[in-house]
C-alpha positions as CSV (number, residue, x, y, z in Angstrom):
1,M,361.4,-59.5,-47.6
2,N,359.7,-62.5,-49.1
3,A,359.4,-63.1,-52.9
4,K,355.8,-62.0,-53.2
5,A,356.5,-58.7,-51.6
6,Y,359.6,-58.2,-53.7
7,L,357.7,-58.9,-56.9
8,L,354.8,-56.6,-56.0
9,V,357.2,-53.7,-55.1
10,S,359.1,-54.3,-58.3
11,A,356.0,-54.3,-60.4
12,M,354.7,-51.2,-58.8
13,F,358.0,-49.4,-59.2
14,F,358.3,-50.2,-62.9
15,G,354.7,-49.3,-63.4
16,L,355.0,-45.9,-61.8
17,I,358.2,-45.1,-63.8
18,T,356.5,-46.2,-67.0
19,F,353.4,-44.2,-66.2
20,G,355.5,-41.1,-65.6
21,H,357.1,-41.4,-69.0
22,V,353.8,-42.0,-70.7
23,L,352.6,-38.7,-69.2
24,R,355.7,-37.0,-70.4
25,L,355.0,-38.2,-73.9
26,V,351.3,-37.5,-73.9
27,F,351.6,-34.0,-72.5
28,R,354.9,-33.2,-74.3
29,I,356.6,-32.2,-71.0
30,P,360.1,-30.9,-71.8
31,V,363.1,-32.1,-69.9
32,Q,366.3,-30.1,-69.6
33,L,369.5,-31.4,-68.1
34,G,371.9,-28.5,-67.9
35,I,372.1,-27.1,-71.4
36,W,371.0,-30.4,-73.0
37,S,367.3,-30.7,-74.0
38,V,366.3,-34.4,-73.6
39,P,364.5,-35.7,-76.7
40,S,361.3,-37.9,-76.5
41,W,362.8,-41.1,-77.8
42,P,364.4,-42.1,-74.5
43,S,361.0,-42.0,-72.9
44,V,359.6,-44.3,-75.6
45,L,362.4,-46.7,-74.8
46,V,361.7,-46.5,-71.1
47,V,358.0,-47.1,-71.7
48,V,358.7,-50.3,-73.7
49,V,361.3,-51.7,-71.3
50,G,359.4,-50.5,-68.1
51,L,356.1,-52.0,-69.3
52,A,357.8,-55.3,-70.1
53,L,359.4,-55.4,-66.7
54,C,356.2,-54.5,-64.9
55,L,354.2,-57.1,-66.7
56,W,356.9,-59.7,-66.1
57,A,356.9,-59.0,-62.4
58,F,353.1,-59.2,-62.2
59,R,353.1,-62.5,-64.2
60,L,355.7,-64.0,-61.8
61,L,353.7,-62.7,-58.8
62,R,350.6,-64.4,-60.2
63,A,352.5,-67.7,-60.8
64,H,354.1,-67.6,-57.4
């Protein structure tokens, strides 16, 4: 796999993960792991980090 394809796949992957967590936050979708109810703050963290990684990959792709 060449660098451009890798960057595109990475950007799309991080974008989809980020989008899923944004949807969870907007629609207040509950997440249950066993007996533990997952709070919303991990999704906020994933949105911030995932968006940064997605934008970074697209920026590298454009510069490549």
